[in-house]
C-alpha atoms as one frame of an Amber mdcrd trajectory, in Angstrom:
protein
 -35.790  10.764  37.832 -38.155   8.944  35.531 -41.849   9.560  35.234 -44.639
   7.014  35.164 -47.275   9.427  33.877 -49.793   7.987  31.467 -52.289  10.491
  30.073 -54.965   9.723  27.526 -54.795  12.297  24.744 -56.123  12.764  21.233
 -53.658  13.221  18.359 -53.923  16.741  16.886 -53.382  15.422  13.351 -55.222
  12.131  12.974 -57.655  12.395  15.899 -56.858   8.959  17.367 -56.718   8.475
  21.107 -53.310   7.500  22.518 -51.459   7.219  25.809 -48.942  10.026  26.296
 -46.007   9.745  28.664 -45.539  13.513  29.014 -47.958  16.383  29.439 -46.794
  18.212  26.303 -47.115  15.390  23.772 -49.350  16.469  20.873 -49.154  13.607
  18.381 -49.627   9.835  18.618 -46.299   8.993  17.007 -43.416   9.985  14.803
 -45.454   9.713  11.583 -48.115  12.193  12.730 -45.478  14.545  14.160 -43.596
  14.520  10.826 -46.769  15.145   8.838 -47.744  18.013  11.122 -44.271  19.534
  10.708 -44.544  19.299   6.924 -47.980  20.952   7.021 -46.605  23.814   9.156
 -43.711  24.330   6.748 -46.091  24.296   3.776 -48.317  26.904   5.441 -45.263
  29.082   6.171 -44.204  28.940   2.513 -47.714  29.774   1.353 -47.851  32.680
   3.812 -44.543  34.049   2.548 -45.717  33.794  -1.064 -48.931  35.648  -0.224
 -46.962  38.403   1.542 -44.642  38.811  -1.446 -47.628  39.018  -3.800 -49.290
  41.652  -1.599 -46.101  43.729  -1.532 -45.865  43.561  -5.327 -49.470  44.737
  -5.545 -48.697  47.644  -3.212 -45.693  48.625  -5.329 -47.759  48.606  -8.507
 -50.457  50.688  -6.773 -47.862  53.221  -5.629 -46.547  53.442  -9.193 -50.090
  54.176 -10.380 -50.429  56.850  -7.683 -47.183  58.490  -8.799 -48.447  58.574
 -12.384 -51.648  60.267 -11.184 -49.626  62.748  -9.107 -47.473  63.654 -12.128
 -50.594  64.819 -13.974 -51.648  67.347 -11.299 -50.745  71.053 -11.409 -51.126
  71.562  -7.648 -49.922  69.058  -5.052 -50.422  68.479  -1.364 -47.355  68.114
   0.834 -47.795  64.327   0.938 -48.080  64.088  -2.845 -45.068  66.356  -3.340
 -42.718  64.484  -1.016 -43.909  61.159  -2.483 -43.217  62.418  -5.990 -39.723
  63.554  -5.040 -39.012  60.424  -3.002 -38.168  62.447   0.100 -39.227  62.024
   3.683 -41.887  64.388   4.936 -39.430  65.982   7.366 -36.896  66.688   4.602
 -39.631  68.238   2.475 -40.661  70.560   5.318 -37.008  71.518   5.722 -36.833
  72.471   2.027 -39.961  74.587   2.463 -38.494  76.304   5.527 -35.231  77.072
   3.688 -37.184  78.608   0.814 -36.022  76.025  -1.729 -39.657  75.106  -2.371
 -42.393  77.747  -2.285 -45.712  76.648  -0.787 -49.036  78.456  -0.521 -51.587
  78.133   2.274 -55.242  77.910   1.341 -57.144  77.864   4.608 -55.749  74.920
   6.525 -54.278  73.255   3.434 -50.799  73.799   2.073 -50.364  73.361  -1.663
 -47.314  73.355  -3.881 -47.295  74.267  -7.562 -45.991  71.525  -9.786 -43.817
  74.138 -11.505 -41.991  74.726  -8.183 -40.903  71.110  -8.116 -39.904  71.245
 -11.780 -37.738  74.323 -11.005 -35.634  72.199  -8.635 -34.448  70.101 -11.541
 -34.196  72.923 -14.099 -31.246  74.628 -12.398
């Protein structure tokens, strides 16, 4: 079944008016469709490069945070499990088992840096 539809449309790339034979046609011809494809691919590559750069920035920021954490004598639970490279759940398990001693100050729980150093001394 062939269609005899003729719709006046405007090309999304060059802006020229053209007669489309389907309702989903977006470009006036093969040249504009190819150029639009190349632009989409270029934008995808640029987006990927930006994401990679942002992830590298985040990694360098986390390294700076770890250096700052290493200087502290008392750590929060988040700082301690980040420093050890453990999940929060695993760190709580170590506290429950008595492997790591923690102290409550009001609503906060703090861990002495020496407690973490003891883990590696034995």
